[in-house]
Structure formats: C-alpha cells, structure tokens
Backbone bond lengths (Angstrom), bond angles and torsions (degrees), N, CA, C in turn:
res aa  C-N    CA-C-N  psi(-1)  N-CA   C-N-CA  omega(-1)  CA-C   N-CA-C  phi
1 M - - - 1.435 - - 1.478 108.39 -
2 A 1.319 114.95 138.08 1.569 118.74 173.27 1.421 110.31 -140.61
3 G 1.382 120.40 54.11 1.361 125.44 -178.54 1.506 116.05 -108.08
4 G 1.325 113.12 -1.14 1.514 115.60 -178.14 1.568 116.01 -70.12
5 K 1.297 117.20 161.82 1.505 122.15 -173.49 1.484 110.93 -93.82
6 S 1.304 118.58 -6.26 1.500 123.81 178.24 1.611 113.09 55.43
7 T 1.444 110.32 27.85 1.473 114.01 179.99 1.526 120.35 -50.02
8 R 1.386 112.24 -45.02 1.479 118.11 -176.40 1.536 107.61 -72.23
9 M 1.365 118.03 -35.28 1.476 120.33 -176.57 1.597 109.14 -72.44
10 G 1.241 119.90 -34.98 1.454 123.09 -178.56 1.551 114.62 83.31
11 S 1.313 111.87 -1.05 1.512 117.60 176.68 1.508 107.57 -151.06
12 D 1.409 115.97 161.28 1.400 118.62 -176.97 1.565 113.26 -62.16
13 K 1.343 112.39 114.79 1.559 116.38 179.35 1.505 111.29 -64.59
14 V 1.271 124.93 -19.65 1.501 126.16 177.38 1.525 107.77 -59.81
15 N 1.265 118.53 -36.22 1.471 121.97 -174.25 1.545 112.14 -93.24
16 L 1.251 120.43 6.21 1.485 120.89 -175.89 1.653 105.70 -74.97
17 E 1.282 114.42 136.25 1.374 118.81 -176.41 1.535 113.69 -108.45
18 V 1.346 117.07 133.87 1.476 122.29 179.09 1.591 101.35 -132.55
19 S 1.312 115.56 129.06 1.472 124.52 -178.65 1.464 114.83 47.21
20 G 1.416 114.38 42.57 1.453 119.26 176.41 1.463 115.80 79.79
21 Q 1.260 121.52 13.48 1.474 126.57 -178.18 1.569 108.72 -142.84
22 T 1.324 117.97 143.32 1.386 120.72 179.35 1.569 109.34 -74.15
23 V 1.357 118.24 150.84 1.366 116.38 179.74 1.480 114.03 -67.97
24 F 1.270 117.96 -20.66 1.500 125.54 174.56 1.567 103.96 -67.32
25 E 1.301 120.56 -49.44 1.466 122.31 -179.02 1.615 112.72 -67.39
26 R 1.228 115.21 -31.50 1.411 121.61 175.17 1.540 110.95 -65.92
27 S 1.299 116.91 -46.30 1.452 121.86 178.10 1.571 109.39 -62.84
28 L 1.246 119.06 -44.01 1.446 123.13 -178.51 1.477 112.53 -62.38
29 D 1.346 111.11 -44.25 1.564 115.62 173.91 1.520 114.80 -57.95
30 F 1.366 113.86 -47.73 1.433 120.95 -178.83 1.513 108.45 -60.03
31 L 1.265 123.43 -49.91 1.412 127.93 -178.39 1.551 111.49 -62.87
32 Q 1.302 122.60 -44.79 1.403 126.49 -176.68 1.558 109.89 -68.99
33 Q 1.320 119.07 -22.42 1.508 120.25 170.73 1.486 113.18 -73.11
34 L 1.391 116.80 -22.36 1.402 117.73 -173.78 1.537 115.80 -106.71
35 F 1.367 113.09 -27.06 1.426 116.77 -167.96 1.606 110.51 -127.42
36 S 1.309 119.10 146.17 1.389 123.22 -177.51 1.625 113.88 -75.38
37 R 1.366 112.46 -23.58 1.439 113.29 178.20 1.580 104.79 -141.59
38 V 1.392 110.28 138.15 1.434 116.29 179.20 1.560 107.78 -127.34
39 I 1.384 115.37 135.32 1.456 116.73 176.75 1.522 102.46 -127.30
40 I 1.423 109.81 156.98 1.579 120.65 -178.72 1.451 106.01 -110.38
41 A 1.332 118.12 115.06 1.493 122.05 173.26 1.512 107.40 -84.47
42 S 1.407 115.72 100.18 1.454 118.28 -177.01 1.517 108.06 -166.89
43 N 1.287 116.72 145.71 1.420 127.37 172.98 1.522 116.15 -79.83
44 R 1.404 112.33 25.22 1.482 117.20 -176.76 1.563 106.30 -131.15
45 P 1.409 107.68 98.05 1.539 115.32 -177.94 1.484 111.55 -62.56
46 E 1.350 120.02 -24.34 1.478 123.06 -176.66 1.563 108.12 -65.31
47 L 1.245 123.54 -20.97 1.408 124.32 176.45 1.558 117.73 -75.65
48 A 1.363 113.57 -14.26 1.487 120.01 179.77 1.571 110.97 -62.56
49 L 1.233 118.19 144.39 1.472 126.87 177.56 1.538 108.33 -126.04
50 P 1.351 117.24 164.18 1.530 119.91 175.02 1.532 105.46 -54.46
51 G 1.329 114.84 125.38 1.419 121.20 176.62 1.494 118.43 76.59
52 I 1.366 113.69 0.38 1.481 122.54 176.69 1.459 112.69 -128.27
53 P 1.372 120.63 92.13 1.397 120.57 -175.44 1.450 113.18 -74.44
54 A 1.283 118.67 155.58 1.517 125.71 171.55 1.601 103.26 -108.74
55 I 1.334 113.60 114.91 1.473 117.55 -173.06 1.488 106.62 -108.27
56 P 1.358 119.89 121.73 1.478 125.47 179.65 1.538 108.27 -60.53
57 D 1.469 112.09 138.50 1.427 119.30 179.59 1.516 110.29 -58.93
58 I 1.309 123.35 134.11 1.501 125.30 172.67 1.393 110.60 -66.64
59 F 1.368 113.56 -40.06 1.546 119.79 -179.25 1.560 102.11 -122.77
60 P 1.332 120.33 90.30 1.468 118.75 -178.45 1.487 116.91 -70.90
61 G 1.304 115.97 159.41 1.460 120.44 168.83 1.594 112.31 107.10
62 S 1.288 120.41 12.42 1.510 117.66 -179.02 1.429 106.54 -167.24
63 A 1.493 111.42 155.47 1.421 118.27 171.35 1.560 116.95 -52.91
64 L 1.372 107.30 -41.32 1.431 113.28 -175.56 1.573 109.53 -62.75
65 G 1.285 119.03 -35.23 1.387 125.52 176.06 1.568 113.25 -66.88
66 G 1.333 112.88 -33.52 1.524 115.72 172.23 1.553 111.82 -66.87
67 I 1.309 113.64 -43.90 1.480 118.05 -177.70 1.479 107.37 -63.37
68 F 1.349 116.65 -40.61 1.486 115.85 -172.86 1.583 108.56 -68.96
69 T 1.315 115.98 -39.27 1.391 121.89 178.68 1.533 109.25 -60.34
70 G 1.324 118.80 -45.05 1.461 121.56 177.56 1.486 114.53 -59.02
71 L 1.371 115.60 -47.41 1.401 123.27 179.23 1.588 111.38 -61.11
72 K 1.290 109.11 -43.93 1.601 115.16 -175.21 1.562 110.28 -64.15
73 S 1.442 110.43 -37.71 1.462 115.35 -177.32 1.582 115.40 -85.41
74 A 1.333 116.95 -8.38 1.401 119.80 -171.90 1.554 111.56 -72.92
75 E 1.262 116.15 153.30 1.480 121.02 174.64 1.583 111.68 -97.47
76 T 1.287 117.96 -8.34 1.341 122.82 179.25 1.548 110.94 -112.75
77 D 1.356 118.70 162.33 1.444 123.25 179.51 1.540 112.15 -67.13
78 W 1.269 115.20 -37.72 1.528 122.13 -173.28 1.487 106.28 -105.47
79 V 1.306 118.01 143.85 1.384 132.27 178.17 1.530 112.13 -132.64
80 F 1.275 118.98 128.05 1.504 119.19 170.59 1.446 105.75 -100.18
81 V 1.408 118.43 136.33 1.422 121.44 178.68 1.561 107.86 -122.54
82 T 1.359 112.08 145.92 1.384 119.10 176.56 1.567 108.16 -153.40
83 P 1.353 118.67 149.41 1.457 122.46 179.36 1.554 109.60 -79.90
84 C 1.340 116.49 165.84 1.334 116.34 179.42 1.528 115.70 -89.67
85 D 1.398 117.09 8.50 1.447 123.20 -173.94 1.522 112.39 -111.89
86 M 1.387 116.43 21.80 1.463 115.98 -178.28 1.582 102.06 -109.43
87 P 1.320 121.44 104.12 1.475 119.61 -172.33 1.551 114.08 -76.41
88 Y 1.269 120.22 -15.17 1.511 116.67 -179.48 1.584 109.87 -128.41
89 P 1.233 118.85 65.37 1.496 121.61 175.93 1.546 107.48 -68.53
90 D 1.413 111.33 142.39 1.478 113.95 -178.28 1.594 110.72 -114.18
91 S 1.299 115.97 120.38 1.429 117.06 178.30 1.450 118.22 -64.00
92 R 1.337 115.87 -19.64 1.466 119.73 176.94 1.464 110.68 -68.06
93 I 1.353 119.41 -32.91 1.494 124.57 175.94 1.443 107.31 -69.43
94 V 1.302 121.68 -41.65 1.382 124.91 -178.91 1.603 112.15 -58.73
95 E 1.386 110.74 -45.39 1.425 117.10 179.35 1.548 112.58 -65.58
96 L 1.283 114.87 -37.42 1.495 120.09 -178.32 1.569 109.10 -71.39
97 L 1.337 117.52 -31.80 1.458 120.50 174.09 1.465 110.20 -66.32
98 F 1.318 119.67 -41.61 1.475 120.25 -169.86 1.555 109.84 -74.67
99 R 1.304 114.75 -24.62 1.480 119.73 177.42 1.518 113.03 -59.50
100 L 1.396 115.11 -21.90 1.522 120.20 179.77 1.468 113.30 -92.26
101 H 1.370 120.39 4.70 1.477 119.89 -167.87 1.467 114.94 -71.48
102 E 1.303 120.00 -18.44 1.452 119.98 -172.82 1.527 110.13 -61.04
103 G 1.250 116.60 120.30 1.493 126.07 -179.41 1.434 116.49 72.66
104 A 1.328 121.18 6.94 1.447 126.27 -177.06 1.445 110.81 -96.42
105 D 1.389 119.32 155.98 1.429 124.40 170.45 1.520 113.15 -96.05
106 A 1.409 116.26 -22.51 1.373 123.16 -176.84 1.571 106.27 -155.25
107 I 1.287 116.33 151.23 1.476 122.26 167.84 1.444 107.97 -136.35
108 V 1.440 109.38 129.75 1.579 116.64 -164.15 1.549 103.98 -136.61
109 P 1.318 118.98 133.70 1.438 121.45 172.11 1.563 110.98 -65.49
110 L 1.282 114.71 146.45 1.519 121.97 -179.29 1.524 106.53 -128.35
111 T 1.281 116.08 117.33 1.542 121.97 -178.58 1.533 109.65 -120.17
112 P 1.335 117.33 170.62 1.435 123.14 -179.95 1.589 109.77 -55.18
113 G 1.392 116.65 -29.97 1.364 121.78 178.90 1.489 116.23 -82.95
114 G 1.373 120.82 -7.90 1.448 124.59 -176.37 1.472 115.24 126.92
115 Y 1.312 116.66 -158.47 1.422 121.81 -178.58 1.520 113.17 -91.40
116 E 1.362 115.87 155.96 1.465 120.67 -178.88 1.555 107.21 -120.30
117 P 1.292 118.35 72.52 1.447 120.70 -173.39 1.458 117.40 -63.16
118 V 1.298 117.36 -23.23 1.455 122.53 -176.17 1.534 114.59 -100.65
119 F 1.317 112.65 13.50 1.539 122.31 168.92 1.493 103.56 -127.36
120 A 1.328 121.09 70.38 1.477 121.06 -165.44 1.401 112.75 -162.00
121 F 1.308 119.27 163.93 1.468 126.41 177.28 1.533 109.83 -102.15
122 Y 1.388 112.79 136.75 1.452 118.00 172.59 1.478 109.55 -131.05
123 H 1.368 115.62 144.22 1.427 124.38 -178.63 1.653 108.26 -96.42
124 K 1.327 118.05 158.07 1.385 118.45 179.69 1.506 114.82 -64.52
125 K 1.360 111.73 -15.31 1.527 115.57 177.41 1.563 109.80 -59.17
126 C 1.364 117.57 -20.98 1.451 123.23 -177.50 1.477 111.09 -73.31
127 L 1.273 120.05 -18.24 1.445 123.10 -165.46 1.591 112.73 -60.06
128 P 1.395 118.19 -50.23 1.435 117.26 178.73 1.562 115.04 -58.31
129 V 1.270 112.66 -35.92 1.503 116.34 179.15 1.408 112.23 -70.06
130 F 1.385 121.15 -44.68 1.396 123.90 174.45 1.479 116.79 -65.75
131 E 1.273 116.64 -35.50 1.472 118.23 -178.10 1.568 108.92 -70.99
132 D 1.373 113.76 -38.76 1.438 112.29 -178.34 1.482 112.81 -68.51
133 A 1.282 118.08 -34.36 1.415 124.60 176.98 1.570 110.56 -61.72
134 L 1.398 110.58 -51.29 1.452 114.53 179.69 1.589 115.13 -61.63
135 K 1.209 116.87 -35.49 1.446 122.98 176.26 1.547 111.90 -63.14
136 R 1.338 115.11 -32.56 1.471 122.13 175.92 1.498 114.42 -85.74
137 G 1.339 114.91 -1.07 1.481 118.77 176.51 1.571 111.82 82.95
138 R 1.422 115.28 14.48 1.484 117.90 173.75 1.487 109.96 -85.98
139 K 1.264 115.98 136.65 1.551 116.63 -175.94 1.544 110.67 -127.58
140 S 1.304 116.45 2.83 1.482 119.87 -179.86 1.536 111.01 -83.39
141 I 1.343 114.42 118.16 1.430 120.69 177.92 1.473 112.39 -65.72
142 F 1.360 113.87 -41.23 1.465 119.00 -170.41 1.554 108.00 -68.31
143 A 1.332 116.42 -33.43 1.488 119.44 -179.02 1.562 113.41 -62.77
144 L 1.227 113.81 -17.40 1.525 122.43 -175.94 1.510 113.08 -91.13
145 Y 1.363 115.09 -18.57 1.479 116.90 -177.33 1.453 119.33 -55.73
146 P 1.413 118.99 -38.52 1.516 120.34 175.14 1.484 113.15 -60.43
147 Q 1.314 118.72 -14.61 1.505 119.17 175.75 1.485 114.77 -90.95
148 L 1.314 112.12 -3.14 1.494 116.45 -174.13 1.603 106.40 -127.06
149 N 1.386 104.69 163.22 1.484 112.40 177.48 1.500 105.06 -92.98
150 V 1.345 118.15 89.55 1.496 122.33 -176.09 1.495 109.31 -97.70
151 R 1.292 116.87 134.66 1.416 122.26 173.99 1.662 108.81 -112.24
152 F 1.291 113.03 138.16 1.464 115.75 -177.79 1.510 114.58 -114.51
153 L 1.310 114.31 134.33 1.489 120.89 173.00 1.524 105.46 -92.51
154 E 1.270 118.93 114.12 1.462 127.00 -173.07 1.550 105.62 -84.77
155 W 1.263 115.41 147.60 1.460 124.59 -173.32 1.558 109.60 -61.10
156 Q 1.188 122.65 -24.39 1.517 125.11 177.07 1.470 112.47 -66.89
157 N 1.360 115.40 -20.73 1.450 120.63 -175.02 1.619 108.34 -104.65
158 M 1.282 116.00 9.68 1.506 117.19 -179.44 1.529 105.00 -104.55
159 P 1.366 110.06 170.25 1.518 116.31 179.84 1.528 108.97 -59.50
160 A 1.244 115.15 160.47 1.547 117.04 -170.84 1.458 113.67 -69.01
161 D 1.315 117.13 -17.30 1.476 124.90 -177.58 1.514 111.15 -104.36
162 W 1.378 115.66 26.18 1.507 119.37 -173.16 1.529 112.40 -61.43
163 E 1.331 118.84 -21.47 1.454 122.83 -173.25 1.529 106.71 -69.37
164 K 1.260 117.57 -34.03 1.491 120.22 -178.92 1.453 109.31 -66.87
165 S 1.283 117.07 -42.02 1.502 123.45 179.36 1.606 115.31 -59.34
166 M 1.382 108.61 -39.85 1.465 116.19 -176.30 1.631 114.48 -80.01
167 L 1.299 111.80 -6.63 1.492 114.47 -179.01 1.491 111.04 -66.00
168 N 1.346 115.48 139.40 1.494 119.23 168.69 1.484 108.49 -131.01
169 I 1.374 112.75 157.49 1.520 119.91 -176.85 1.500 108.08 -100.41
170 N 1.365 115.23 115.93 1.470 117.62 178.01 1.497 110.53 -118.14
171 T 1.372 122.50 -18.41 1.414 117.36 -174.88 1.618 103.32 -140.80
172 P 1.305 114.31 166.25 1.496 119.83 178.32 1.496 109.91 -58.23
173 E 1.285 123.77 -33.75 1.375 125.64 177.37 1.407 112.04 -62.92
174 D 1.361 118.09 -45.27 1.526 122.58 175.18 1.485 108.76 -57.37
175 L 1.162 117.25 -43.00 1.547 121.58 -177.07 1.596 109.88 -63.96
176 E 1.299 114.98 -43.98 1.422 119.26 -179.53 1.556 109.76 -65.85
177 R 1.280 115.01 -38.18 1.422 113.57 -178.67 1.545 113.75 -72.00
178 V 1.235 115.29 -32.66 1.498 123.70 176.71 1.596 106.51 -63.89
179 K 1.279 115.46 -45.79 1.567 119.66 -178.10 1.506 106.13 -67.26
180 K 1.289 124.07 -37.59 1.425 123.92 -173.08 1.538 110.96 -73.74
181 D 1.367 113.42 -32.37 1.537 114.67 -165.65 1.542 103.99 -139.45
182 H 1.334 111.96 100.75 1.455 121.70 179.21 1.598 112.38 -81.23
183 E 1.320 112.67 -1.98 1.465 115.30 -179.86 1.570 108.11 -120.12
184 L 1.230 112.93 55.13 1.567 120.14 -170.02 1.500 104.32 -63.29
185 K 1.289 114.76 138.14 1.510 126.38 179.43 1.503 112.40 -112.73
186 H 1.356 115.41 -19.32 1.414 117.88 -176.36 1.496 112.60 -129.02
187 R 1.185 119.74 127.72 1.443 128.23 -175.86 1.555 109.50 -71.40
188 L 1.348 118.82 137.71 1.458 124.43 176.14 1.544 113.45 -72.11
189 F 1.262 121.56 67.46 1.401 124.75 -172.29 1.632 109.11 -60.40
190 R 1.325 114.17 -25.40 1.457 118.70 -173.84 1.590 109.84 -69.66
191 S 1.414 111.68 -17.55 1.419 115.77 -174.39 1.481 115.64 -88.72
192 S 1.440 115.35 -6.74 1.424 121.41 178.72 1.398 110.78 -135.53
193 P 1.401 121.42 156.35 1.440 125.53 -177.14 1.577 111.08 -73.04
194 K 1.271 114.91 141.58 1.434 123.05 -177.83 1.528 107.91 -88.23
195 V 1.310 114.75 133.88 1.435 120.79 -177.73 1.472 104.21 -138.53
196 T 1.409 117.45 120.82 1.435 125.00 -178.94 1.554 108.68 -101.47
197 R 1.316 110.72 175.82 1.596 115.98 177.53 1.450 111.63 -57.21
198 A 1.359 110.56 -43.15 1.512 115.96 -174.67 1.509 115.42 -65.78
199 E 1.350 115.02 -17.79 1.495 121.12 176.08 1.551 113.65 -87.82
200 L 1.285 115.48 -0.44 1.417 113.84 -178.85 1.568 113.25 -62.86
201 P 1.008 136.74 85.50 1.474 128.01 -171.93 1.536 100.00 -55.79
202 C 28.165 129.80 -40.54 1.302 86.26 10.72 1.506 107.49 -66.04
203 S 0.999 106.38 179.20 1.432 111.15 -151.76 1.619 114.18 -130.85
204 E 1.278 111.49 166.38 1.514 118.88 172.34 1.511 106.43 -111.67
205 S 1.322 116.17 174.42 1.410 124.03 166.78 1.594 108.94 -144.12
C-alpha cells in the first residue's frame, strides 16, 4: 500500500532511501520474490510499473480502504498487504502467517506493542465487513476483528529479530535511526499507535 500522506515525515515516503534503495523499491523486490502478482493500492498512477498496476482506492483515506481495494482487485482469495515504509520485511514471518490460514478470514501478527494489521493476510470473505464499515465512515481495522475469524501470529513464535521486520518509518527521526543502525534491535514503538488485546473492539499482494 502506498496511499499515505506522509504528514509526519514531511516528505514523500515512497522516495526515502535506505541502503541505496528507496523503501518503495525494497517493498516491491520483497513482494515479487514471494508472490506471482503484485498490485499497488494507491491513488498515484505514476507508481505503476510494467505488470504492477496502481489501483486507486475505492474508499480513499485509510489503511482499511487500501486493504479493501487490494482484496476487491485481487484474482486470488488471499491477499498479503504491506505498507511501503517498512524497510526490513521478513519473508519468514510471511510464511509463518500463511501456515495459519486454514479456516481463517485474516492472519495478523501480534507483538507486545499490539497488532500489525497492515503486515497481514486477508481473505475475500472480509470484503462485506470491510465495505459496510467504509460506507459507514468507519476506518478502524481493529474494530472489525470481532466480526471476523482472525488468527494471530504471536511474537514468541516469530524469528528472534522480528522487531526489525515490524519497524516502519514515519518521521525524519525514524529514518535517521534506520540509516545509522542497520542492525536494529528495538522497534520504534513511539512511531506507531499502541493497541492492546483489551482494545480489540496462494496469494497476491
């Protein structure tokens, strides 16, 4: 997904560079190694590449809208979603997530800081629930989980360096830290909202 406004960053996150490559390019490389088809949920047609369409959000303005657009446009039942601002996504976590897909509507990582709903798998069975919420102006992904059969991959069952994979870049300070330390051991929880259990109200990408 590449639909965010980069408000906290102050510049377009798509063009941010890490290790000589933009985070957008890193995301595409990662996804193309795992999936036969990649689509970009974004209102920015200039991001499209040969064989990789950029599809405008049907309901703009939220991560939920981006997930809905990806699911609606997918040719497969399952879709893996990831934002373009995660510089170190880990294919091992993707594989562990999908092992839990049998009978599920969604598979989401669960860390000590909360849920990671935009580094997750969603099935087309989620579409009616997502569409109804979006039509009502509801944009919280977490609030919809009670209406779905969601399975969680807990951090204890992830690779030891899972924190690095879950890092995203939201501010200039985040970017500087990533650039200075390529062996990150602590996730920047301050850069993303905290969600706890109590607050819970093959594939494409």
